[in-house]
C-alpha positions as YAML, in Angstrom:
chain: A
units: angstrom
residues:
- id: 1
  name: MET
  ca: [0.00, 0.00, 0.00]
- id: 2
  name: THR
  ca: [1.33, 3.39, -0.96]
- id: 3
  name: ALA
  ca: [1.31, 6.02, 1.77]
- id: 4
  name: ARG
  ca: [-0.35, 9.27, 0.87]
- id: 5
  name: THR
  ca: [0.13, 12.68, 2.34]
- id: 6
  name: PRO
  ca: [-3.12, 13.97, 3.85]
- id: 7
  name: LYS
  ca: [-4.28, 17.13, 2.18]
- id: 8
  name: ASN
  ca: [-4.70, 18.97, 5.45]
- id: 9
  name: ASN
  ca: [-1.17, 18.05, 6.54]
- id: 10
  name: ALA
  ca: [0.70, 18.85, 3.36]
- id: 11
  name: ALA
  ca: [4.26, 20.06, 3.53]
- id: 12
  name: PRO
  ca: [4.56, 23.79, 4.15]
- id: 13
  name: GLN
  ca: [4.85, 25.62, 0.89]
- id: 14
  name: ILE
  ca: [7.84, 27.90, 0.48]
- id: 15
  name: PRO
  ca: [8.77, 29.80, -2.65]
- id: 16
  name: PRO
  ca: [11.20, 28.15, -5.06]
- id: 17
  name: ILE
  ca: [14.82, 29.18, -4.59]
- id: 18
  name: HIS
  ca: [15.68, 29.08, -8.26]
- id: 19
  name: GLY
  ca: [14.47, 30.46, -11.52]
- id: 20
  name: GLU
  ca: [13.65, 33.90, -12.81]
- id: 21
  name: SER
  ca: [10.21, 33.94, -11.20]
- id: 22
  name: PHE
  ca: [11.73, 33.88, -7.71]
- id: 23
  name: LEU
  ca: [14.18, 36.66, -8.62]
- id: 24
  name: ARG
  ca: [11.40, 38.83, -10.06]
- id: 25
  name: MET
  ca: [9.22, 38.23, -7.04]
- id: 26
  name: SER
  ca: [12.10, 39.05, -4.67]
- id: 27
  name: TRP
  ca: [12.88, 42.30, -6.47]
- id: 28
  name: ARG
  ca: [9.21, 43.26, -6.45]
- id: 29
  name: VAL
  ca: [9.06, 42.74, -2.69]
- id: 30
  name: ILE
  ca: [12.30, 44.67, -2.11]
- id: 31
  name: LYS
  ca: [11.38, 47.70, -4.20]
- id: 32
  name: ALA
  ca: [7.90, 47.86, -2.62]
- id: 33
  name: LYS
  ca: [9.43, 49.84, 0.25]
- id: 34
  name: PRO
  ca: [12.29, 52.36, -0.08]
- id: 35
  name: THR
  ca: [13.72, 51.23, 3.25]
- id: 36
  name: ARG
  ca: [14.29, 47.74, 1.86]
- id: 37
  name: VAL
  ca: [16.14, 49.14, -1.15]
- id: 38
  name: ILE
  ca: [18.27, 51.24, 1.19]
- id: 39
  name: GLY
  ca: [19.08, 48.16, 3.27]
- id: 40
  name: LEU
  ca: [20.09, 46.18, 0.18]
- id: 41
  name: VAL
  ca: [22.26, 49.06, -1.10]
- id: 42
  name: ILE
  ca: [24.04, 49.35, 2.25]
- id: 43
  name: ILE
  ca: [24.78, 45.62, 2.34]
- id: 44
  name: VAL
  ca: [26.05, 45.61, -1.24]
- id: 45
  name: VAL
  ca: [28.28, 48.66, -0.62]
- id: 46
  name: PHE
  ca: [29.90, 47.06, 2.42]
- id: 47
  name: ALA
  ca: [30.31, 43.77, 0.55]
- id: 48
  name: LEU
  ca: [32.11, 45.62, -2.26]
- id: 49
  name: MET
  ca: [34.27, 47.38, 0.32]
- id: 50
  name: GLY
  ca: [35.29, 44.04, 1.78]
- id: 51
  name: ILE
  ca: [36.08, 42.57, -1.66]
- id: 52
  name: PHE
  ca: [37.75, 45.48, -3.43]
- id: 53
  name: GLY
  ca: [38.79, 47.77, -0.57]
- id: 54
  name: PRO
  ca: [42.32, 46.42, -0.14]
- id: 55
  name: LEU
  ca: [42.79, 46.64, -3.92]
- id: 56
  name: LEU
  ca: [41.92, 50.35, -3.87]
- id: 57
  name: TYR
  ca: [44.02, 51.05, -0.80]
- id: 58
  name: PRO
  ca: [47.21, 49.08, -0.09]
- id: 59
  name: HIS
  ca: [47.83, 47.57, 3.33]
- id: 60
  name: ASN
  ca: [50.42, 50.22, 4.25]
- id: 61
  name: LEU
  ca: [48.37, 53.38, 3.95]
- id: 62
  name: PRO
  ca: [50.19, 56.66, 3.38]
- id: 63
  name: ILE
  ca: [51.02, 58.80, 6.42]
- id: 64
  name: ASN
  ca: [50.88, 62.59, 6.22]
- id: 65
  name: PRO
  ca: [52.33, 64.29, 9.34]
- id: 66
  name: ASN
  ca: [51.04, 67.61, 8.05]
- id: 67
  name: ALA
  ca: [47.43, 66.41, 8.14]
- id: 68
  name: ILE
  ca: [47.18, 64.93, 11.65]
- id: 69
  name: TYR
  ca: [43.53, 64.97, 12.76]
- id: 70
  name: ALA
  ca: [42.51, 66.95, 9.71]
- id: 71
  name: PRO
  ca: [38.77, 67.68, 9.71]
- id: 72
  name: PRO
  ca: [36.47, 66.10, 7.10]
- id: 73
  name: SER
  ca: [37.05, 67.61, 3.65]
- id: 74
  name: LEU
  ca: [36.91, 66.68, -0.02]
- id: 75
  name: ARG
  ca: [40.38, 65.14, 0.25]
- id: 76
  name: TYR
  ca: [39.62, 63.39, 3.54]
- id: 77
  name: PRO
  ca: [35.83, 62.79, 3.65]
- id: 78
  name: LEU
  ca: [36.02, 61.31, 7.17]
- id: 79
  name: GLY
  ca: [39.04, 63.26, 8.37]
- id: 80
  name: THR
  ca: [42.38, 61.70, 9.38]
- id: 81
  name: ASP
  ca: [43.87, 59.85, 12.34]
- id: 82
  name: PHE
  ca: [46.77, 60.72, 14.66]
- id: 83
  name: GLU
  ca: [49.25, 59.87, 11.86]
- id: 84
  name: GLY
  ca: [47.52, 61.81, 9.13]
- id: 85
  name: THR
  ca: [46.04, 58.70, 7.46]
- id: 86
  name: SER
  ca: [42.62, 58.94, 5.84]
- id: 87
  name: ASN
  ca: [39.91, 57.56, 8.11]
- id: 88
  name: LEU
  ca: [37.87, 56.55, 5.06]
- id: 89
  name: ALA
  ca: [40.77, 54.46, 3.77]
- id: 90
  name: LEU
  ca: [41.12, 52.81, 7.20]
- id: 91
  name: VAL
  ca: [37.42, 51.98, 7.30]
- id: 92
  name: ILE
  ca: [37.48, 50.55, 3.77]
- id: 93
  name: THR
  ca: [40.59, 48.42, 4.29]
- id: 94
  name: GLY
  ca: [39.33, 47.26, 7.68]
- id: 95
  name: ALA
  ca: [36.04, 46.07, 6.20]
- id: 96
  name: ARG
  ca: [37.55, 42.93, 4.63]
- id: 97
  name: TYR
  ca: [38.69, 41.32, 7.88]
- id: 98
  name: VAL
  ca: [35.58, 42.39, 9.80]
- id: 99
  name: LEU
  ca: [33.11, 41.15, 7.21]
- id: 100
  name: PHE
  ca: [34.95, 37.94, 6.32]
- id: 101
  name: ALA
  ca: [35.38, 36.93, 9.97]
- id: 102
  name: ALA
  ca: [31.73, 37.76, 10.67]
- id: 103
  name: LEU
  ca: [30.58, 35.73, 7.67]
- id: 104
  name: MET
  ca: [32.68, 32.76, 8.79]
- id: 105
  name: ALA
  ca: [31.26, 33.08, 12.31]
- id: 106
  name: ALA
  ca: [27.70, 33.17, 10.98]
- id: 107
  name: LEU
  ca: [28.29, 30.13, 8.77]
- id: 108
  name: PHE
  ca: [29.80, 28.12, 11.62]
- id: 109
  name: THR
  ca: [26.94, 29.18, 13.90]
- id: 110
  name: VAL
  ca: [24.33, 28.10, 11.36]
- id: 111
  name: VAL
  ca: [26.06, 24.78, 10.61]
- id: 112
  name: PHE
  ca: [26.54, 23.83, 14.26]
- id: 113
  name: GLY
  ca: [23.18, 25.12, 15.45]
- id: 114
  name: THR
  ca: [21.16, 23.69, 12.57]
- id: 115
  name: GLY
  ca: [22.92, 20.32, 12.61]
- id: 116
  name: ILE
  ca: [22.57, 19.77, 16.33]
- id: 117
  name: GLY
  ca: [18.99, 21.05, 16.38]
- id: 118
  name: LEU
  ca: [17.94, 18.74, 13.54]
- id: 119
  name: LEU
  ca: [19.55, 15.67, 15.09]
- id: 120
  name: SER
  ca: [18.15, 16.44, 18.52]
- id: 121
  name: GLY
  ca: [14.62, 17.11, 17.30]
- id: 122
  name: TYR
  ca: [14.38, 14.17, 14.89]
- id: 123
  name: LEU
  ca: [16.12, 11.39, 16.81]
- id: 124
  name: ILE
  ca: [14.76, 12.43, 20.25]
- id: 125
  name: GLY
  ca: [15.34, 9.96, 23.11]
- id: 126
  name: THR
  ca: [18.87, 9.67, 24.50]
- id: 127
  name: THR
  ca: [20.41, 11.59, 21.61]
- id: 128
  name: ASP
  ca: [18.08, 14.51, 22.24]
- id: 129
  name: THR
  ca: [18.89, 14.52, 25.96]
- id: 130
  name: VAL
  ca: [22.65, 14.46, 25.44]
- id: 131
  name: LEU
  ca: [22.66, 17.12, 22.73]
- id: 132
  name: MET
  ca: [20.38, 19.42, 24.71]
- id: 133
  name: ARG
  ca: [22.57, 19.12, 27.81]
- id: 134
  name: ILE
  ca: [25.55, 20.14, 25.67]
- id: 135
  name: THR
  ca: [23.50, 23.02, 24.31]
- id: 136
  name: ASP
  ca: [22.52, 24.10, 27.82]
- id: 137
  name: PHE
  ca: [26.20, 24.08, 28.77]
- id: 138
  name: ILE
  ca: [27.04, 26.33, 25.80]
- id: 139
  name: LEU
  ca: [24.19, 28.70, 26.69]
- id: 140
  name: THR
  ca: [25.28, 29.02, 30.31]
- id: 141
  name: ILE
  ca: [28.85, 30.02, 29.41]
- id: 142
  name: PRO
  ca: [29.27, 33.80, 29.19]
- id: 143
  name: GLY
  ca: [30.25, 34.14, 25.55]
- id: 144
  name: PHE
  ca: [32.34, 37.31, 25.45]
- id: 145
  name: PRO
  ca: [34.47, 36.56, 28.56]
- id: 146
  name: LEU
  ca: [35.14, 33.11, 27.09]
- id: 147
  name: LEU
  ca: [36.30, 34.72, 23.85]
- id: 148
  name: VAL
  ca: [38.67, 36.95, 25.80]
- id: 149
  name: VAL
  ca: [40.18, 33.90, 27.50]
- id: 150
  name: LEU
  ca: [40.43, 31.92, 24.25]
- id: 151
  name: SER
  ca: [42.13, 34.85, 22.53]
- id: 152
  name: THR
  ca: [45.15, 34.37, 24.82]
- id: 153
  name: VAL
  ca: [45.79, 30.86, 23.46]
- id: 154
  name: TRP
  ca: [44.25, 31.06, 19.97]
- id: 155
  name: ASN
  ca: [45.59, 33.02, 17.02]
- id: 156
  name: PHE
  ca: [42.74, 35.33, 16.04]
- id: 157
  name: GLY
  ca: [44.87, 37.04, 13.42]
- id: 158
  name: GLN
  ca: [43.22, 34.88, 10.73]
- id: 159
  name: PRO
  ca: [39.53, 35.66, 10.06]
- id: 160
  name: VAL
  ca: [38.66, 31.97, 9.66]
- id: 161
  name: ALA
  ca: [40.06, 31.21, 13.13]
- id: 162
  name: MET
  ca: [38.17, 34.16, 14.58]
- id: 163
  name: GLY
  ca: [34.97, 33.06, 12.84]
- id: 164
  name: PHE
  ca: [35.34, 29.46, 14.03]
- id: 165
  name: VAL
  ca: [35.71, 30.44, 17.68]
- id: 166
  name: LEU
  ca: [32.80, 32.88, 17.45]
- id: 167
  name: GLY
  ca: [30.72, 30.16, 15.82]
- id: 168
  name: ILE
  ca: [31.38, 27.42, 18.37]
- id: 169
  name: THR
  ca: [30.47, 29.75, 21.22]
- id: 170
  name: GLY
  ca: [27.26, 31.13, 19.71]
- id: 171
  name: TRP
  ca: [25.22, 28.26, 18.23]
- id: 172
  name: GLY
  ca: [23.22, 27.32, 21.33]
- id: 173
  name: GLY
  ca: [20.21, 29.55, 20.78]
- id: 174
  name: LEU
  ca: [19.82, 28.52, 17.14]
- id: 175
  name: ALA
  ca: [20.08, 24.83, 18.04]
- id: 176
  name: ARG
  ca: [17.19, 25.11, 20.49]
- id: 177
  name: ALA
  ca: [15.03, 27.00, 17.98]
- id: 178
  name: VAL
  ca: [15.74, 24.47, 15.19]
- id: 179
  name: ARG
  ca: [15.01, 21.59, 17.58]
- id: 180
  name: SER
  ca: [11.61, 23.08, 18.42]
- id: 181
  name: GLN
  ca: [10.70, 23.43, 14.75]
- id: 182
  name: THR
  ca: [11.94, 19.92, 14.00]
- id: 183
  name: LEU
  ca: [9.81, 18.44, 16.79]
- id: 184
  name: SER
  ca: [6.81, 20.20, 15.27]
- id: 185
  name: LEU
  ca: [7.53, 19.16, 11.69]
- id: 186
  name: ARG
  ca: [8.35, 15.51, 12.45]
- id: 187
  name: GLU
  ca: [4.72, 14.90, 13.46]
- id: 188
  name: ARG
  ca: [3.28, 16.41, 10.30]
- id: 189
  name: GLY
  ca: [1.51, 14.28, 7.77]
- id: 190
  name: PHE
  ca: [4.08, 14.62, 4.99]
- id: 191
  name: ILE
  ca: [6.81, 13.30, 7.33]
- id: 192
  name: GLU
  ca: [4.63, 10.34, 8.30]
- id: 193
  name: ALA
  ca: [4.05, 9.69, 4.61]
- id: 194
  name: ALA
  ca: [7.81, 9.78, 3.95]
- id: 195
  name: ARG
  ca: [8.37, 7.22, 6.69]
- id: 196
  name: GLY
  ca: [5.60, 5.09, 5.24]
- id: 197
  name: LEU
  ca: [7.38, 5.12, 1.89]
- id: 198
  name: GLY
  ca: [10.47, 3.72, 3.60]
- id: 199
  name: LEU
  ca: [12.66, 6.77, 3.04]
- id: 200
  name: PRO
  ca: [15.79, 6.75, 5.23]
- id: 201
  name: GLY
  ca: [16.08, 9.15, 8.15]
- id: 202
  name: TRP
  ca: [18.86, 11.21, 6.59]
- id: 203
  name: HIS
  ca: [16.70, 11.79, 3.50]
- id: 204
  name: ILE
  ca: [13.75, 12.92, 5.62]
- id: 205
  name: VAL
  ca: [15.94, 15.30, 7.65]
- id: 206
  name: PHE
  ca: [17.80, 16.90, 4.74]
- id: 207
  name: PHE
  ca: [15.14, 16.82, 2.01]
- id: 208
  name: GLU
  ca: [11.85, 17.05, 3.90]
- id: 209
  name: ILE
  ca: [12.48, 18.93, 7.15]
- id: 210
  name: LEU
  ca: [15.49, 21.15, 6.42]
- id: 211
  name: PRO
  ca: [14.06, 22.87, 3.30]
- id: 212
  name: ASN
  ca: [11.10, 24.08, 5.35]
- id: 213
  name: MET
  ca: [13.51, 25.84, 7.71]
- id: 214
  name: GLY
  ca: [15.40, 27.60, 4.92]
- id: 215
  name: PRO
  ca: [13.80, 31.02, 5.44]
- id: 216
  name: TYR
  ca: [14.41, 30.98, 9.19]
- id: 217
  name: ILE
  ca: [18.03, 29.86, 8.75]
- id: 218
  name: ALA
  ca: [18.69, 32.52, 6.09]
- id: 219
  name: MET
  ca: [17.40, 35.29, 8.34]
- id: 220
  name: ASN
  ca: [19.37, 33.92, 11.29]
- id: 221
  name: LEU
  ca: [22.50, 34.00, 9.14]
- id: 222
  name: LEU
  ca: [22.18, 37.75, 8.65]
- id: 223
  name: VAL
  ca: [21.46, 38.37, 12.32]
- id: 224
  name: SER
  ca: [24.48, 36.25, 13.30]
- id: 225
  name: ILE
  ca: [26.71, 38.38, 11.07]
- id: 226
  name: THR
  ca: [25.88, 41.55, 12.99]
- id: 227
  name: GLY
  ca: [26.37, 39.80, 16.35]
- id: 228
  name: ALA
  ca: [29.76, 38.48, 15.22]
- id: 229
  name: ILE
  ca: [30.82, 41.98, 14.15]
- id: 230
  name: TYR
  ca: [30.08, 43.34, 17.63]
- id: 231
  name: ALA
  ca: [32.03, 40.49, 19.24]
- id: 232
  name: GLU
  ca: [35.15, 40.71, 17.09]
- id: 233
  name: VAL
  ca: [35.28, 44.51, 17.17]
- id: 234
  name: GLY
  ca: [34.99, 44.31, 20.95]
- id: 235
  name: LEU
  ca: [37.93, 41.90, 21.15]
- id: 236
  name: PHE
  ca: [40.12, 44.19, 19.06]
- id: 237
  name: TYR
  ca: [39.01, 47.21, 21.05]
- id: 238
  name: LEU
  ca: [40.11, 45.53, 24.30]
- id: 239
  name: GLY
  ca: [43.50, 44.87, 22.75]
- id: 240
  name: VAL
  ca: [43.46, 41.11, 23.31]
- id: 241
  name: VAL
  ca: [44.15, 40.43, 19.61]
- id: 242
  name: PRO
  ca: [47.46, 41.40, 17.93]
- id: 243
  name: PHE
  ca: [47.17, 44.64, 15.96]
- id: 244
  name: HIS
  ca: [48.70, 43.36, 12.74]
- id: 245
  name: VAL
  ca: [45.57, 43.81, 10.63]
- id: 246
  name: ASN
  ca: [43.42, 46.79, 9.73]
- id: 247
  name: ASN
  ca: [40.22, 46.46, 11.72]
- id: 248
  name: TRP
  ca: [37.45, 48.70, 12.98]
- id: 249
  name: GLY
  ca: [38.12, 47.49, 16.52]
- id: 250
  name: VAL
  ca: [41.78, 48.49, 16.18]
- id: 251
  name: MET
  ca: [40.66, 51.97, 15.11]
- id: 252
  name: LEU
  ca: [38.49, 52.28, 18.21]
- id: 253
  name: ASN
  ca: [41.31, 51.10, 20.47]
- id: 254
  name: LEU
  ca: [43.87, 53.48, 19.00]
- id: 255
  name: ALA
  ca: [41.40, 56.36, 18.99]
- id: 256
  name: VAL
  ca: [40.63, 55.97, 22.70]
- id: 257
  name: PHE
  ca: [43.94, 54.79, 24.18]
- id: 258
  name: THR
  ca: [46.49, 56.32, 21.79]
- id: 259
  name: GLY
  ca: [44.87, 59.08, 19.80]
- id: 260
  name: GLY
  ca: [43.21, 60.89, 22.71]
- id: 261
  name: ALA
  ca: [39.75, 60.86, 21.14]
- id: 262
  name: MET
  ca: [38.13, 61.19, 24.57]
- id: 263
  name: GLU
  ca: [40.10, 64.36, 25.32]
- id: 264
  name: SER
  ca: [40.33, 66.24, 22.04]
- id: 265
  name: ALA
  ca: [37.43, 67.16, 19.78]
- id: 266
  name: LYS
  ca: [39.78, 67.00, 16.79]
- id: 267
  name: ALA
  ca: [40.07, 63.22, 17.26]
- id: 268
  name: LEU
  ca: [36.32, 62.59, 17.26]
- id: 269
  name: PRO
  ca: [36.10, 61.84, 13.50]
- id: 270
  name: TYR
  ca: [38.67, 59.07, 14.00]
- id: 271
  name: LEU
  ca: [36.59, 57.61, 16.82]
- id: 272
  name: LEU
  ca: [33.25, 58.00, 15.05]
- id: 273
  name: SER
  ca: [34.31, 56.59, 11.65]
- id: 274
  name: PRO
  ca: [34.30, 52.87, 12.64]
- id: 275
  name: LEU
  ca: [31.24, 53.38, 14.86]
- id: 276
  name: VAL
  ca: [29.27, 54.88, 11.98]
- id: 277
  name: ALA
  ca: [30.37, 51.99, 9.73]
- id: 278
  name: ILE
  ca: [29.13, 49.43, 12.26]
- id: 279
  name: LEU
  ca: [25.83, 51.25, 12.78]
- id: 280
  name: LEU
  ca: [25.24, 51.62, 9.03]
- id: 281
  name: LEU
  ca: [25.90, 47.95, 8.36]
- id: 282
  name: THR
  ca: [23.59, 46.93, 11.20]
- id: 283
  name: LEU
  ca: [20.92, 49.27, 9.88]
- id: 284
  name: GLY
  ca: [21.24, 47.75, 6.41]
- id: 285
  name: VAL
  ca: [20.78, 44.24, 7.76]
- id: 286
  name: VAL
  ca: [17.75, 45.22, 9.84]
- id: 287
  name: LEU
  ca: [16.07, 46.96, 6.90]
- id: 288
  name: PHE
  ca: [16.76, 44.06, 4.55]
- id: 289
  name: LEU
  ca: [15.45, 41.49, 7.04]
- id: 290
  name: ASP
  ca: [12.00, 43.02, 6.55]
- id: 291
  name: ALA
  ca: [12.23, 42.16, 2.86]
- id: 292
  name: LEU
  ca: [13.43, 38.60, 3.53]
- id: 293
  name: ASP
  ca: [10.55, 38.03, 5.91]
- id: 294
  name: GLU
  ca: [8.03, 38.86, 3.19]
- id: 295
  name: ILE
  ca: [9.95, 37.04, 0.44]
- id: 296
  name: PHE
  ca: [9.87, 33.76, 2.34]
- id: 297
  name: ASN
  ca: [6.38, 34.19, 3.81]
- id: 298
  name: PRO
  ca: [3.60, 33.83, 1.22]
- id: 299
  name: ARG
  ca: [0.97, 35.09, 3.67]
- id: 300
  name: LEU
  ca: [2.80, 38.36, 4.16]
- id: 301
  name: ARG
  ca: [3.10, 38.78, 0.39]
- id: 302
  name: GLU
  ca: [-0.62, 38.17, -0.06]
- id: 303
  name: ALA
  ca: [-1.47, 40.66, 2.69]
- id: 304
  name: ALA
  ca: [0.82, 43.23, 1.12]
...
C-alpha cells in the first residue's frame, strides 16, 4: 500500500529558490518599500568594500604628518587619524577582515546550530537529551568573557580562526530553535508519509524537514553576522588580539587609548568613523530582514 500525504497536513509551501520567477518576485518585494532598497544598497556597498577595498588602498596606507587629525574635507571625507592617514581608507581596508570573519562566524553558527537542532529534534530519546545538555552548557557560558580567554591561546589574526571560535560559542540559541521546529515538523503528515514510503532518516531530515527551515536559517544567518561583528570589534578594542591587521576594533582602540579621542574634539572623526560603519551595516541588515521576511512568507506577500 502506498502512503499518501493527507491534504490537510501537506508540507509547508515555500517559494522556489531558483528560476527567474523567484528573482522577479524578490525584487518586487524589495522595491515595494524604499527602506528595503536602502538596506540592500548598504549591504552591497559594504560587501564591495570588503572585496575590493584592499585593492583600492594598499595595506600600508600613506602617512601625512602635516594632516594629523585633519577635519572632514573633499580630500579626507572622514578626516584623518593621529598619523595623518585617511579615516575613510582605514574603514574601507578594515572592512575585509571584519566582514569575512563575521561571515565565517555566521556560517559556523548556522552549521553547528542547525545540525545539532535537527539531530536532537528528529532522533529524540537519549540523543536529544545528550545534545540538549551540551546546548545548555554552551548557553550558560558567558560568551564574550570566554572569547577573551580563548584569545590568549588562539591566534585570532586569521579571520577563519576568529569566525570558528565565534561560531562554536554562539550556536546554542539557534540549536534550540531548530530543535523546536523539527519536533513540530516531524509529526506532520508529509513526514509520516515519507516514513511510510520507507525513506531513510537522513533523507527525511535533509530533504523534507530542512528545506522548510530555509527562510528561518537565512534570516538567522544575517542576524548572526551583525552579532559576530560586535564580538570581534569588541575583542580588538580591548587589545586582546594582535594589531597586525586593519580592523574597525583596532581603530576604536587606537582612537581611545592612543589618539586621545576622549580628550580632544579633533580626534572625534577618527573615533566616530568605525562606529558609523558598524551602525550603518547593522541598519542595512535590519532593513533588509524586513524584505526577507516577506519574500519567504507567502501570507505576508498576499497581505501586502
